[in-house]
C-alpha positions in Angstrom: 107.5 34.9 144.3 110.0 37.8 144.5 111.1 37.2 140.9 107.5 37.1 139.8 106.8 40.4 141.5 109.8 42.0 139.8 108.6 40.7 136.4 105.2 42.2 137.1 106.7 45.5 138.1 108.9 45.5 135.0 106.0 44.6 132.8 103.8 47.4 134.3 106.6 49.9 134.0 107.4 48.9 130.4 103.7 49.1 129.4 103.8 52.7 130.5 107.1 53.1 128.6 105.3 51.8 125.5 102.6 54.4 125.9 105.1 57.1 126.5 107.2 55.9 123.5 104.2 56.1 121.3 103.6 59.7 122.5 107.3 60.5 121.8 106.9 59.1 118.2 103.7 61.1 117.8 105.5 64.3 119.0 108.5 63.6 116.7 106.2 63.2 113.7 104.5 66.5 114.5 107.9 68.2 115.0 109.0 66.8 111.6 105.8 68.1 109.9 106.2 71.6 111.5 109.9 71.7 110.5 109.1 70.8 106.9 106.4 73.5 106.8 108.7 76.1 108.3 111.5 75.2 105.8 109.0 75.4 102.9 107.6 78.8 103.9 110.3 80.4 106.1 113.4 78.4 105.1 115.4 81.5 104.2 114.4 83.5 107.3 117.5 82.8 109.4 120.8 82.8 107.5 122.6 81.0 110.4 120.2 78.1 110.2 120.3 78.0 106.4 124.1 77.8 106.3 124.1 75.0 108.9 121.1 73.1 107.5 122.9 69.7 107.9 122.3 70.0 111.6 118.5 69.5 111.3 118.4 66.2 109.5 121.1 64.8 111.8 119.0 65.9 114.8 115.9 64.3 113.2 117.6 61.0 112.9 118.8 61.1 116.5 115.4 62.3 117.8 113.2 59.9 115.9 115.6 57.1 116.3 115.7 57.5 120.0 111.9 57.5 120.3 111.6 54.4 118.1 114.4 52.6 119.9 112.9 53.2 123.3 109.5 52.0 122.2 110.9 48.8 120.7 112.9 48.2 123.9 109.8 48.7 126.0 107.9 46.1 124.0 110.9 43.7 124.3 110.9 44.3 128.1 107.2 43.4 128.3 107.7 40.2 126.4 110.9 39.1 128.3 110.3 40.4 131.7 113.7 42.0 131.7 114.5 45.7 131.5 116.0 46.7 128.1 117.0 50.0 126.6 118.2 51.9 129.7 121.7 53.4 129.2 121.9 53.8 133.0 122.0 50.0 133.4 125.5 50.0 131.9 126.8 52.2 134.7 127.7 50.3 137.8 129.4 53.0 139.9 126.7 54.6 142.1 128.3 58.1 142.1 128.7 58.2 138.3 125.2 56.7 138.0 123.7 59.4 140.2 125.6 62.2 138.4 124.4 60.8 135.0 120.8 60.9 136.1 121.1 64.3 137.8 122.7 65.8 134.6 120.0 64.5 132.3 117.1 65.5 134.6 118.4 69.1 134.8 119.1 69.2 131.0 115.7 67.9 130.2 114.1 70.7 132.2 116.3 73.2 130.3 115.2 71.7 127.0 111.6 72.0 128.0 112.0 75.7 128.8 113.9 76.2 125.5 111.1 74.4 123.6 108.5 76.9 125.0 110.8 79.8 124.1 111.3 78.5 120.6 107.5 78.0 120.2 107.0 81.7 121.3 109.6 82.8 118.7 108.1 80.8 115.9 104.5 81.7 116.9 105.4 85.4 116.6 107.4 84.9 113.4 104.5 83.2 111.5 101.9 85.7 112.8 100.3 83.2 115.2 97.7 85.7 116.4 96.0 85.5 113.0 96.1 81.7 112.6 93.1 79.4 113.0 92.7 77.9 116.5 93.1 74.3 115.1 96.4 75.2 113.5 97.7 76.8 116.8 96.7 73.6 118.7 98.6 71.4 116.2 101.5 73.8 116.1 101.8 74.0 119.9 101.2 70.3 120.7 104.8 68.9 120.1 106.4 71.8 121.9 104.3 71.7 125.0 103.7 67.9 124.8 107.3 66.9 124.6 108.3 69.6 127.0 105.7 68.3 129.5 107.1 64.8 129.1 110.6 66.1 129.9 109.5 68.0 133.0 107.4 65.0 134.2 110.3 62.6 133.8 112.6 64.9 135.7 110.2 65.6 138.5 109.5 61.9 138.8 113.2 61.3 139.3 113.5 64.0 141.9 110.5 62.8 143.9 111.5 59.1 143.9 115.2 59.8 144.6 115.1 62.6 147.2 111.6 62.2 148.8 111.2 58.4 148.8 114.9 57.5 148.7 114.2 54.9 145.9 116.5 53.7 143.3 115.1 55.2 140.1 115.6 55.9 136.4 114.5 58.5 134.0 111.6 57.6 131.7 112.9 55.4 128.9 113.7 57.4 125.7 114.0 60.8 127.4 117.7 60.5 127.7 117.9 59.7 124.0 115.7 62.8 123.3 118.0 64.9 125.6 121.0 63.7 123.6 119.4 64.8 120.3 118.6 68.2 121.8 122.1 68.5 123.3 123.4 67.9 119.8 121.3 70.5 118.0 121.6 73.2 120.7 125.3 72.5 121.1 126.0 72.5 117.4 124.2 75.8 116.9 125.9 77.2 120.0 129.3 76.4 118.6 128.4 78.0 115.3 127.0 81.1 117.0 130.2 81.4 119.1 132.3 81.6 115.9 129.8 83.4 113.7 131.3 86.7 112.6 130.0 87.9 109.2 132.1 90.7 107.6 131.5 93.9 105.8 133.2 94.3 102.4 136.3 96.5 102.8 135.5 100.1 101.9 131.8 99.9 102.7 130.8 102.8 105.0 128.0 101.7 107.3 125.9 103.4 110.0 123.0 102.1 112.1 120.0 104.4 111.7 117.2 102.5 113.5 118.2 100.3 116.4 115.8 98.3 118.7 115.3 100.1 122.0 115.4 103.7 120.6 111.8 103.7 121.5 111.2 101.6 124.6 110.3 98.0 123.8 110.2 98.5 120.0 112.1 97.1 117.0 112.3 98.3 113.4 111.6 96.8 110.0 110.7 97.7 106.4 113.0 100.6 105.4 112.3 103.3 102.8 114.4 106.3 101.9 114.3 109.4 99.7 117.0 112.0 99.0 115.9 115.6 98.5 117.7 118.7 97.2 120.7 119.7 99.4 121.2 116.0 100.2 118.5 116.0 102.8 117.7 112.4 103.5 114.4 111.1 104.9 114.5 107.6 106.3 111.3 105.8 107.1 110.5 102.4 108.6 108.0 100.4 110.6 108.3 100.6 114.4 107.0 97.4 115.9 106.2 96.3 119.4 107.4 92.8 118.2 109.9 93.0 115.3 109.2 89.3 114.5 105.5 89.9 113.9 103.8 91.4 110.9 100.7 92.2 112.9 99.8 94.1 116.0 101.1 97.4 117.2 103.0 98.8 114.2 103.7 102.5 113.6 105.4 104.4 110.8 108.4 106.5 111.9 110.9 108.8 110.3 114.4 110.1 110.8 115.8 113.2 109.0 119.3 114.1 108.0 120.3 117.5 106.6 123.9 116.7 105.9 123.8 113.7 103.6 123.5 111.1 106.3 126.4 112.2 108.5 124.1 113.0 111.4 120.4 112.3 112.1 117.6 113.9 114.0 115.4 112.0 116.5 112.8 109.5 115.6 109.5 111.0 114.7 106.2 109.0 114.7 104.4 109.7 111.4 101.3 107.5 112.0 100.2 105.6 115.1 97.0 103.6 115.1 97.3 102.4 118.7 97.3 98.6 118.9 96.6 98.2 115.2 99.0 98.0 112.3 100.3 100.7 110.0 102.7 99.4 107.4 104.7 99.7 104.2 106.1 103.3 104.0 106.7 104.4 100.4 108.0 108.0 99.8 108.2 109.9 96.6 109.7 113.4 95.7 108.1 115.6 93.1 110.9 117.8 91.8 108.5 120.1 89.9 106.6 121.2 93.0 109.3 120.3 95.6 106.6 118.2 97.4 107.4 115.0 99.3 104.7 112.4 99.4 104.5 109.5 101.9 102.3 106.5 101.3 101.4 103.9 103.9 98.6 101.4 104.6 96.2 100.8 107.5 93.8 98.3 105.9 93.3 101.2 103.4 96.0 103.3 101.7 96.9 106.8 103.0 99.1 109.6 101.8 100.7 112.5 103.6 102.7 115.3 102.0 105.4 117.8 103.0 106.3 121.1 101.3 109.3 121.8 103.5 111.5 118.8 102.8 110.0 116.7 105.6 110.2 119.2 108.4 106.4 119.3 108.7 103.6 117.1 107.3 100.0 117.3 106.3 97.3 115.2 107.9 96.8 111.8 106.2 94.4 111.5 103.3 92.4 108.3 102.7 93.5 107.6 99.1 91.7 104.2 98.9 88.4 106.0 99.6 89.2 108.8 97.1 90.0 106.3 94.4 87.0 104.1 95.1 89.2 101.0 95.9 87.5 99.9 99.1 87.7 96.2 99.6 90.8 95.8 97.3 93.2 95.3 100.2 96.9 95.6 99.9 98.6 99.0 99.6 101.7 100.8 98.4 105.3 99.7 98.3 107.1 99.3 100.6 110.2 101.0 99.1 110.1 104.1 96.8 108.0 105.7 94.2 109.4 107.7 91.3 108.7 110.7 89.1 108.9 109.8 85.4 110.5 112.1 82.8 107.0 113.3 81.7 106.4 114.4 85.4 104.0 111.5 86.1 104.2 110.4 89.8 104.3 106.6 90.1 103.9 104.5 93.2 104.3 100.7 93.1 101.4 99.0 94.8 99.5 95.8 95.4 95.8 96.2 94.9 94.3 92.8 93.9 97.6 92.3 92.1 100.9 94.0 91.4 100.3 97.4 89.8 101.1 101.1 90.1 99.0 104.1 91.1 99.9 107.3 89.3 99.1 111.1 89.2 99.4 113.4 86.3 98.5 116.5 88.3 101.2 116.4 90.9 99.3 114.5 93.5 95.9 116.2 93.4 94.3 113.1 92.0 95.5 109.5 91.7 94.5 106.6 89.5 95.2 102.9 89.6 97.0 101.3 86.6 96.4 97.8 85.3 97.6 94.7 87.2 100.4 92.7 85.6 99.3 89.5 84.0 95.7 90.5 83.9 94.6 87.1 82.3 96.8 85.0 84.6 98.0 87.0 87.5 101.2 85.6 89.1 101.6 85.2 92.9 103.7 88.3 93.5 103.9 91.1 96.0 106.0 94.1 97.1 106.7 95.6 93.6 109.3 98.3 92.8 109.6 100.4 89.6 112.1 102.3 87.6 111.9 104.2 84.3 113.9 103.2 81.2 115.7 105.8 79.2 113.2 105.3 76.4 110.3 106.3 78.7 109.0 102.7 79.5 108.2 101.7 83.0 109.6 98.5 84.5 108.1 96.8 87.5 110.0 94.1 89.5 108.2 92.0 92.1 108.8 89.6 95.0 107.9 86.0 94.3 108.3 82.8 96.3 111.7 82.0 97.9 114.0 80.0 95.6 112.8 81.5 92.4 113.8 84.6 90.4 112.5 88.2 90.4 109.5 88.8 88.2 109.7 91.7 85.8 107.2 93.4 83.3 107.3 96.5 81.1 104.7 99.2 80.4 104.8 101.6 77.6 102.0 103.9 78.9 103.3 104.6 82.4 101.7 101.6 84.1 98.2 101.7 82.7 98.8 98.4 80.9 101.7 95.8 81.0 103.5 93.6 78.5 103.6 89.8 79.5 105.8 89.3 82.5 108.9 87.2 82.7 111.5 86.0 85.3 115.0 87.5 85.3 117.3 84.6 86.2 120.1 87.0 87.1 118.1 88.1 90.1 117.7 85.4 92.8 114.7 85.5 95.1 115.2 85.2 98.8 111.5 85.7 99.5 111.9 89.4 100.3 111.4 92.9 98.9 114.2 94.3 96.8 115.1 97.8 95.6 115.7 99.0 92.1 116.8 102.5 91.2 118.1 104.6 88.3 121.8 105.6 88.8 122.8 107.3 85.6 121.5 107.8 82.1 123.1 108.6 78.8 121.6 112.1 78.6 124.0 113.2 81.4 126.6 110.5 81.5 128.4 108.2 79.0 126.5 105.1 80.2 123.1 104.0 81.4 123.2 102.4 84.8 120.5 100.8 86.9 121.0 99.6 90.5 119.4 96.6 92.3 119.8 95.5 95.9 118.7 92.4 97.8 120.1 89.3 99.5 122.0 87.5 96.8 121.0 83.9 97.7 117.8 81.9 98.4 118.0 82.9 102.1 118.0 86.3 103.8 121.7 87.1 103.8 124.7 88.0 101.7 123.4 91.5 100.9 124.5 92.4 97.4 124.2 95.4 95.0 123.9 94.6 91.3 124.2 97.0 88.4 122.8 96.7 84.8 124.1 98.6 81.7 121.2 97.5 79.5 118.2 98.8 81.4 117.7 95.7 83.6 117.9 93.0 80.9 121.2 91.6 82.4 123.1 92.3 85.6 126.8 91.9 84.9 128.0 93.8 88.0 127.5 92.2 91.4 129.1 93.2 94.7 128.4 91.6 98.0 128.6 94.4 100.6 127.8 92.3 103.7 127.9 88.6 104.2 125.6 88.4 107.2 121.8 88.4 107.6 119.9 91.0 105.5 116.5 91.5 104.0 114.4 94.6 102.8 116.2 97.6 101.3 115.9 101.0 99.7 118.4 102.7 97.4 118.9 106.5 97.0 121.6 108.6 95.3 123.3 111.7 96.8 124.2 114.7 94.6 127.8 113.5 94.2 126.5 110.1 93.0 127.3 108.3 96.2 125.1 105.3 96.4 123.2 105.0 99.7 121.3 101.8 100.6 119.1 101.6 103.7 118.5 97.9 104.6 117.7 95.5 107.4 120.7 93.7 108.9 122.5 92.4 111.9 125.1 89.9 113.1 122.7 87.0 113.9 119.4 88.3 112.6 118.4 90.9 110.0 116.0 92.5 112.6 118.9 93.7 114.7 119.1 97.1 113.0 118.2 99.2 109.9 121.6 100.3 108.6 122.6 102.7 105.9 125.7 102.0 103.7 127.5 104.3 101.3 129.5 103.0 98.4 130.7 104.5 95.1 131.0 103.2 91.5 134.7 102.5 91.9 134.1 100.1 94.8 131.1 98.5 93.1 133.0 97.7 90.0 136.5 97.1 91.5 137.8 100.1 89.6 136.5 98.8 86.2 134.0 101.6 85.7 134.1 105.4 86.3 131.6 108.2 86.2 132.2 110.2 83.0 129.7 113.1 82.5 128.7 114.1 79.0 130.2 117.4 78.0 
């Protein structure tokens, strides 16, 4: 009779274990789908994950294998009337047995808390506030579902062990899941402990915007312009949550009057309260000595300064002036240019990659044609430079894992030749900066600079240089091997190359930093500035 009762209890317990095992398998499948989606769309977001990608498939094998194994063992237990699949059954020493159960019960609660924190991080990173409710439910289910299983299993152990003084076990399969999470968190923990990306020797670097300068805010999306006298204006987005592209985002500025040696305090250029203002894009008109600043707030605005950024006008609604309501998009981010014929040009995305331009020094503005009018490519965040023959080149962000898209215009951006992909310029799924360095009217060689992460993930920040107006990029110098993303290039009067870009030790949102390099460092002494006499 006693044996029959034990079999009945085992059968009942194992039937619950089968149900819980099926739940675990369901959650692991959802986890797998979410990971695949995140790798597809955000796989280059975190350099430290990209460079240790082997950890994720190993974790998946352990995690899914543990759930499947526990379910199979529960089914066998029902059929045989004997408990199967509990690691604890192999431990006979009561002290070790108790320590084993206590450790995994505590660890499982820690894992549950970490899963909630990871969900919060990912939710912000993918702009969760703007996602459909059904997607949020699917996205959150494995994190809260599996986390709930872990907490329930641990609480069940504590109640049975300490309140009812019963001999007890953890729910079958949760220890296997705990081992998988211990592997993934432990592996990344070891990597983080020894992670120490280096700056290339000779690169001068200075943090310009650091989270916390404004209470509770982080900084992203840099833009920079150098004015006469080596006055530098540095702009970026000030975000209540640096991970999120939506919500409370302002445009801010810092100003240096000594070539970037020292900087004034942060100044808020545009604050729309809880709403977003994004994509700063400055431009200097050397003919009128006017600085223009473009940014977007559902529509595109401009401000201007006639005293090198000391004071600014009120914003103008340029979208309304140009009759572009409903087009969406905006300028930049990055920089605009003034062409040799004095045309002011701002790269933009207005129903497609294009430019807006002014031939009357900013009094009126017009929209140029979109690249690929017949078959518009999926691009965004364009930047431009002018060739020495007067043609305008646009370079655009495309999907991670591809190459930068380029197109040429012979009428200042009003129409475009067919676009192509430059296979010298890898695409990490991020904005890049392109800038004229020298031209043969003043120096012996034409040179164009380009900066972005040099691989298919957001890291290994590199400056490239072209001697043939962007057709090929034979010079390449990695200046920082850690996380990096958006950037903006500017040149001082002595031809020092300045680059303002997002970077950090573990994540590129840790600071917006300015580096200074020269041609000698960039080319390892193989090229020198030789002015024409």
